[in-house]
N, C-alpha and C positions, 0 to 999 in steps of 0.2 A: 648748483646742486650736483650735476653730473660729475664735475671734477672732484668734488668732496666724496661722492660715492666711489669714484675710481680709486681714490687714495685709500679709503678704509676697506674697500672690497674690490680689488682689481678684477676687471672683466664683467662686473655687474652693470646691467643696464636697467635703469628705473623704468617705471611704466610711462607710456606716452601721455602727452598733455590731454589727448582725447579720452584715454582711459581714466585718468585722474578726474576729469570733468564728469564723465558718466558715473563714476563711483560716488563722487560728491553729490550729484543729482539724486542718485538712488538713496543715499544715506539721508539727505534732506527730506525726501518724500516719505521715507520710513518714519523718521523722527516726527514729521507733522501728523502722520496717521496715528501714531502712538500718543502724541500730545492731545489730539482730538478725543481719543478714547479715554485718556486720563481726565480731561476736562468735563466729560459727561457726568462723572460721578461727583464732581465738585459743586457745592451749592452756592458759594460765594468766593470771590477772588479779589485781592487787592493788587493793583497794578503799579509798577514803578517805571517811570520814563526818564531816561537820561540821554543827554546829547553832548558830544564832545567833538573837538576839531583838533586836528593835527596836520600841520603843513598844508593849509587851505583845503583839507578834506574833512568832511563832517560825517559822523555816524549817529544813528539813534538806536537805542536798545530798549525793548520792553520786556520787563520781567513780571512774573506773577507769583503771588504768595497765597497759598491756600492750605487747607487742612483736609485730610481724608476722613472717613468714617470713624477711624481710630484716634482721631485728633493728632495725627502725625503731620508735621510740617511738610509741604510739597513746594520746594522752590522750582520755578519753571522759567526757561527762557521762551518768551512768546514770539519775539521777533527781533531781528537785527538787521539793519539795512544802512547802506551808504546814502546819505542825503544829497540829492541834487538840487541845486538852486538855493535860494535864500531860505533862512529859517523862519519863514513867515508863519504866523499862527495858522492860517488856512492849510498850508502844506502839512504842518505837523498834525493838525486835527484830522485831516483826510487820511494820513498814514495810520494813526491810532485807531480810527473808526474801521478802516480796512482790516487791520489785523484782528480786531474784536469781532468783526463780522465773519471773517474766515474761520475763526475758532468758536464761533457761536457763544460768546461770553458777554455780549452786550448787556444783557439783563442780570448777569451774575456779578458784574464789577460793582464792588461796594465802595471803593475808594481808589483814587489815582494820586500817587506821590511823585513830586518833581521838585526841581530846584526853583529858584525864584525869578528866572528869566521871564520877561514880560510876554514873549511870544508863546512860550509853553504854558504859562499861566492862563492866557486868553484861550488857547486851544483846548485845554482841559475844562475850563469853565463853560465853554460852548458845548462840550460833550456831556459832562456830568456837573451841572451847577451845584455848588455847595459841597461837592465830594472830592475836592482837590486838597491835598495836605502838602505842606511844605516839608522837604527832606531835612530831618533834624541834623544829620551830619553836615549838610551844606550850610545850615544856619549857624552851627557851632563854628565852622571854618570862618564864616563872615564875622562873627563875634570876636574871635581870636585875632583875625587880621585887623579889624577895626580897633580893638583894645590895644594891640601892640604897634599899631601904625606901620604895619609891614609893607603896605603898597606905596608909602611915601618915601621919596629919596631921603637919605640921612644927610643933614647939613653938617658941613665941617665946622 
């Protein structure tokens, strides 16, 4: 990055690693404070959970979908973390419960949407039995792949 900055703006020295880390920390805490304030006025929230892996590194993202008093949609990033360890149902459940407790939305969550992975399905059913919904986009993707036999190698 420093080489790139030196090419586009000779003599410029970017902020130090410590400065960037401090600013990110301040921005994160400011966002969480604003998020808690926003969520106090929300009566119900639907949560979406997605997990993805790239090059042996996994991440989990929780998003929220709610309406304010004027019935305007409020899309919210509730949490985003790197997963350590296996995608076990208990690990996923603990993270989801932790975020819901931190944001005080346990009683406000009316539904949780996820893909059809067995671990995430079990985790959500342990948290909110009967309130897990399958992601329609994931389902359509599976139907198309199954219908077109995309995953099978083509025989000569």
